C-alpha positions as CSV (number, residue, x, y, z in Angstrom):
1,M,80.0,104.3,116.2
2,A,83.0,105.5,118.6
3,T,84.7,109.0,117.4
4,H,88.0,107.8,119.5
5,D,88.9,105.2,117.1
6,I,90.0,107.3,114.6
7,W,93.4,108.7,113.5
8,N,93.8,111.2,110.3
9,P,97.7,112.1,110.7
10,W,96.9,113.8,107.2
11,H,94.1,115.5,105.3
12,G,93.0,115.7,101.9
13,C,92.6,113.6,99.0
14,H,92.2,113.0,95.1
15,K,89.1,111.5,93.4
16,V,90.7,108.5,91.0
17,S,87.6,106.1,90.4
18,A,83.6,105.9,90.6
19,G,83.6,105.3,94.1
20,C,85.1,108.5,94.9
21,R,82.5,110.7,92.9
22,N,80.7,111.4,96.3
23,C,83.4,111.5,98.5
24,Y,81.6,112.3,102.2
25,M,85.1,114.0,103.4
26,F,84.6,116.7,100.5
27,Q,81.0,117.2,101.5
28,L,81.4,117.1,105.8
29,D,84.4,119.8,104.7
30,A,81.7,121.8,103.0
31,Q,79.1,121.7,105.6
32,R,82.0,122.5,108.1
33,G,83.2,125.7,106.1
34,V,86.9,124.5,105.7
35,T,88.4,126.6,103.5
36,M,91.3,124.7,102.5
37,P,90.4,122.6,99.2
38,S,90.1,119.1,100.1
39,T,92.1,118.0,97.6
40,V,95.0,119.6,99.4
41,V,96.9,116.6,101.3
42,H,98.3,118.4,104.4
43,R,99.5,117.2,107.6
44,T,96.8,117.2,110.7
45,Q,97.6,118.3,114.2
46,E,96.9,114.7,115.5
47,F,99.6,113.2,113.3
48,D,100.9,111.7,117.0
49,K,97.4,110.7,118.8
50,P,98.3,107.1,119.3
51,L,101.3,108.4,121.3
52,K,99.4,110.7,123.5
53,K,98.9,110.0,127.3
54,D,96.8,111.2,129.5
55,R,97.8,112.9,133.2
56,H,98.8,109.7,134.4
57,G,101.2,108.8,132.2
58,D,98.9,106.1,130.6
59,F,98.0,105.7,126.4
60,K,94.9,107.6,126.1
61,I,94.4,105.1,123.4
62,K,94.4,101.3,125.0
63,A,96.6,98.1,124.5
64,G,93.9,96.0,121.8
65,E,92.1,99.1,120.5
66,R,91.4,98.8,116.6
67,I,91.9,102.2,115.1
68,R,91.1,103.5,111.7
69,V,93.7,105.0,109.8
70,N,93.8,108.4,107.5
71,M,89.7,107.9,107.7
72,T,89.7,111.5,105.6
73,S,92.3,110.8,102.7
74,D,94.3,107.8,102.0
75,T,97.5,106.5,103.4
76,F,99.2,105.7,100.2
77,V,98.1,108.9,98.6
78,E,101.3,110.4,96.6
79,E,101.5,113.7,98.6
80,A,101.7,112.1,102.4
81,D,105.2,110.3,100.8
82,E,107.3,112.4,103.2
83,W,105.5,111.7,106.3
84,R,104.9,107.9,106.0
85,D,108.2,106.8,107.6
86,E,107.1,108.6,110.7
87,M,103.6,107.2,110.5
88,W,104.9,103.3,110.6
89,D,107.5,104.2,113.3
90,I,104.4,105.4,115.5
91,I,102.7,102.0,114.5
92,R,105.6,100.2,115.0
93,R,106.0,101.5,118.6
94,R,102.0,100.7,119.4
95,C,102.5,97.5,118.9
96,D,100.0,96.7,121.4
97,V,97.1,98.1,119.0
98,V,95.3,97.4,116.1
99,F,95.5,99.2,113.1
100,Y,93.5,99.2,110.3
101,I,94.4,100.8,106.5
102,L,92.4,101.3,103.8
103,T,93.6,102.3,100.3
104,K,92.1,102.5,96.9
105,R,96.1,102.7,96.0
106,P,96.7,99.2,96.2
107,E,99.7,99.9,93.1
108,R,101.4,102.4,95.7
109,I,101.6,100.0,98.2
110,A,104.6,97.5,98.4
111,G,106.8,100.9,97.0
112,H,105.8,102.4,100.4
113,L,105.5,99.6,102.8
114,P,108.4,100.0,105.9
115,A,111.9,98.3,105.9
116,D,110.9,95.6,108.2
117,W,107.6,94.8,106.8
118,G,108.6,90.8,105.9
119,E,105.6,89.3,105.8
120,G,103.8,92.3,107.2
121,Y,103.3,93.9,111.0
122,E,101.1,91.5,113.6
123,N,99.1,94.7,114.2
124,V,98.4,95.9,111.0
125,I,95.0,95.1,109.1
126,L,95.4,96.3,105.1
127,H,92.1,96.6,103.2
128,I,91.5,97.9,99.9
129,T,88.4,99.5,98.5
130,T,86.4,97.4,95.6
131,E,82.9,99.4,94.8
132,N,82.2,97.4,91.9
133,Q,83.5,94.4,89.6
134,N,85.7,96.7,87.7
135,M,87.6,98.1,90.5
136,F,87.9,94.5,91.6
137,N,89.3,93.3,88.1
138,R,91.9,95.9,88.6
139,R,92.9,96.2,92.8
140,W,92.4,92.5,93.6
141,P,95.5,91.1,91.6
142,V,98.0,94.2,92.9
143,F,97.0,93.5,96.4
144,E,97.2,89.8,96.3
145,A,100.8,89.9,95.8
146,I,101.2,92.4,98.8
147,P,102.2,90.0,101.8
148,A,100.4,91.1,105.0
149,K,99.5,89.5,108.4
150,H,95.3,90.4,107.8
151,K,93.8,91.3,104.7
152,G,90.4,92.4,103.7
153,L,88.1,93.7,101.2
154,T,85.9,96.8,101.9
155,L,83.0,97.1,99.3
156,A,81.9,100.8,99.8
157,P,80.2,102.4,98.2
158,L,78.7,99.5,96.7
159,L,78.0,100.1,93.2
160,G,77.1,96.7,91.7
161,P,77.3,93.6,92.1
162,I,80.5,91.8,92.2
163,D,82.1,88.2,91.7
164,L,84.9,88.1,94.8
165,G,86.0,84.4,93.8
166,P,89.3,85.1,93.2
167,A,90.0,87.2,96.0
168,L,88.1,84.6,98.5
169,E,89.4,81.6,97.0
170,S,93.0,82.8,97.8
171,G,92.4,82.4,101.4
172,Q,93.9,85.6,101.9
173,I,90.5,87.7,102.9
174,E,89.8,87.3,106.7
175,Q,86.4,89.8,106.2
176,V,84.5,91.5,104.0
177,E,82.9,94.6,104.7
178,C,80.1,96.2,102.8
179,G,78.0,99.3,102.7
180,G,76.1,101.6,100.5
181,E,76.4,105.3,100.0
182,N,75.2,108.3,101.7
183,Y,75.4,112.2,102.0
184,A,74.2,114.2,99.0
185,N,73.2,112.4,95.4
186,P,73.3,109.0,97.0
187,R,73.5,106.2,94.4
188,P,71.5,103.3,94.8
189,C,72.6,99.8,96.6
190,D,70.6,97.2,96.0
191,V,69.5,94.1,98.3
192,A,70.2,91.4,95.7
193,W,73.8,92.8,95.3
194,V,74.7,92.7,98.9
195,Y,72.7,89.2,99.5
196,D,74.6,87.7,96.7
197,I,78.2,88.8,98.6
198,A,77.1,87.6,101.5
199,A,76.5,84.3,100.4
200,Q,80.2,84.2,98.6
201,C,81.4,85.0,101.8
202,L,79.2,82.1,103.5
203,K,80.6,79.7,101.0
204,H,84.2,80.6,101.4
205,T,83.4,81.0,105.6
206,T,84.8,84.6,105.0
207,N,83.4,87.1,107.5
208,F,81.3,89.2,106.3
209,C,79.5,92.9,107.9
210,W,77.3,94.7,105.7
211,Y,77.6,98.0,108.4
212,E,74.8,100.3,106.4
213,S,72.5,99.7,103.6
214,G,73.0,103.1,102.3
215,T,70.2,105.9,101.6
216,D,68.5,104.7,98.5
217,L,68.0,101.2,99.1
218,R,66.8,99.0,96.0
219,W,65.7,95.4,95.2
220,H,66.6,94.1,91.7
221,G,66.6,97.4,90.8
222,R,63.0,98.4,92.0
223,P,63.1,101.2,94.8
224,L,62.5,99.5,98.3
225,R,63.4,102.2,100.8
226,N,65.0,105.3,101.5
227,L,66.5,105.8,104.2
228,P,68.6,109.3,105.3
229,W,69.6,108.5,108.9
230,K,72.9,106.8,109.3
231,T,71.1,105.1,112.5
232,E,68.3,103.6,110.1
233,Q,70.7,102.5,107.7
234,S,72.5,100.0,109.9
235,R,69.4,98.6,111.8
236,F,68.4,97.9,107.9
237,A,71.5,96.3,107.6
238,F,71.1,94.7,110.7
239,L,68.2,93.0,110.3
240,A,68.5,91.6,106.8
241,G,70.6,89.3,108.7
242,T,73.5,88.8,106.4
243,N,76.1,89.6,108.5
244,R,78.5,86.2,109.8
245,K,81.1,86.0,112.1
246,H,83.0,82.7,111.5
247,H,85.9,83.3,113.1
248,D,87.9,85.1,115.3
249,V,90.5,87.8,113.8
250,R,93.2,87.2,116.2
251,F,96.2,89.5,116.6
252,R,99.7,89.0,118.3
253,L,99.9,91.9,120.1
254,F,102.9,93.0,122.6
255,D,103.8,95.6,125.3
256,P,105.8,98.7,123.9
257,V,108.4,98.9,126.2
258,Y,109.0,95.7,127.3
259,H,108.0,93.7,124.0
260,R,106.5,91.0,125.5
261,E,103.0,89.1,124.2
262,L,100.1,90.6,125.8
263,D,97.1,88.2,127.2
264,D,94.1,88.5,126.3
265,D,93.1,89.6,129.7
266,E,95.6,92.9,129.1
267,L,93.6,94.2,126.2
268,Y,90.6,96.4,125.3
269,H,87.4,95.1,124.9
270,P,85.1,97.0,123.5
271,R,81.9,98.0,125.6
272,Y,78.5,98.9,124.0
273,N,75.6,101.0,125.2
274,D,72.2,99.5,125.8
275,S,70.5,102.1,123.6
276,R,71.9,102.6,120.2
277,C,74.0,99.9,119.8
278,L,71.4,97.5,120.1
279,F,70.9,96.8,116.5
280,C,73.8,98.6,115.1
281,A,75.3,96.4,112.0
282,S,78.3,98.2,112.7
283,R,78.7,96.7,116.1
284,M,81.0,93.8,114.7
285,I,83.5,95.9,113.2
286,C,83.4,98.9,115.9
287,N,86.0,99.5,118.5
288,G,82.9,100.4,121.1
289,C,81.0,102.9,122.3
290,N,82.3,106.2,123.8
291,G,78.4,107.6,124.3
292,S,76.9,110.0,121.9
293,D,74.8,113.1,122.5
294,H,71.9,111.6,120.8
295,C,72.0,108.8,123.2
296,P,69.7,108.3,126.7
297,K,71.7,110.4,129.4
298,D,70.8,106.8,131.2
299,L,72.0,104.4,129.2
300,R,74.1,101.7,130.5
301,F,77.7,100.3,128.9
302,V,77.9,96.7,128.4
303,P,80.3,94.0,127.1
304,V,78.7,92.7,124.3
305,E,77.8,89.0,125.6
306,E,75.0,90.7,127.6
307,L,74.1,93.3,124.8
308,E,73.4,89.8,122.7
309,R,71.3,88.7,125.3
310,I,69.2,92.2,125.9
311,E,68.9,92.0,121.6
312,A,67.6,89.0,121.7
313,G,64.7,90.0,123.8
314,K,63.9,92.3,121.7
315,H,64.3,90.9,118.4
316,D,60.6,90.1,117.6
317,E,59.8,93.7,118.2
318,M,62.9,95.0,116.1
319,M,61.9,92.1,113.3
320,R,58.0,93.7,113.4
321,W,59.7,97.0,112.5
322,F,61.8,95.8,109.5
323,H,58.8,93.9,107.7
324,S,56.1,96.7,108.5
325,G,55.0,99.8,106.5
326,E,57.2,102.3,108.0
327,H,59.9,103.8,105.4
328,W,59.3,101.5,102.3
329,I,58.5,103.4,99.7
330,R,55.2,102.5,97.8
331,T,55.9,101.0,94.2
332,K,53.9,99.9,91.3
333,A,53.6,96.2,91.3
């Protein structure tokens, strides 16, 4: 996925539930030699990133882009209370950009929304993490009572089967996103859990995206595949065929100066490269590709419609990889 779609106004967090045990933020901080403890929540140098302009005076983040907020912290963590109003002000000022906010602390949302929130901002998506049935049962009733224009669920790392019935039946959930665990000591993700969750979403015509399988993949508890590379995890999830987009999630975005509603042709539209993006499960939730050192130097950037045509031409080839013995773990019958 692209890296220009992340805004971390603060960094650092505390582990609050089972899904936090192997948190990637703690592991990446250690890999990068960060000396400050990862539990120290601090304001970052990119706090005003959405307001940055290029030398022509245009915003670097374009109208219509989708920005993920606080991916190395939690928007509603206690230590950020003194900065959060500034964050909301930036989001309010960039009413032409979509902001995706994910939290494991739904109990803190209601008391820390901006005064003019009302039924929600048109350009904000609120998601909660529900990694297992216990966390869903605890967090969903709290989240259900929160007013918002756009709501979703993120099941990551997925640690067990989950009955999402109450949330899907509420009609509030636009999209469910799901992913297995990565990095050191990953816990298993069972394909059977994913298939069941995908079927629940299909029944309620709720968008579903399994964006990566995780490293330790199982089938009804039995070892299935070991996929250490995130590109392979995403490719496996894509070819599993569970992703469904039943409807477009529509946002009303406004010119930040004149406050008129923007037309579709005035908005940023994601473009993807015809190499690594081709069978990437994250494409459904991605802000678009900005290139990578791992991609071929001669890659082409194309609209999603053209990428889908290329994908169709290579589908048989990729399905042979999916069903081949490559990466499969041999198990006793």
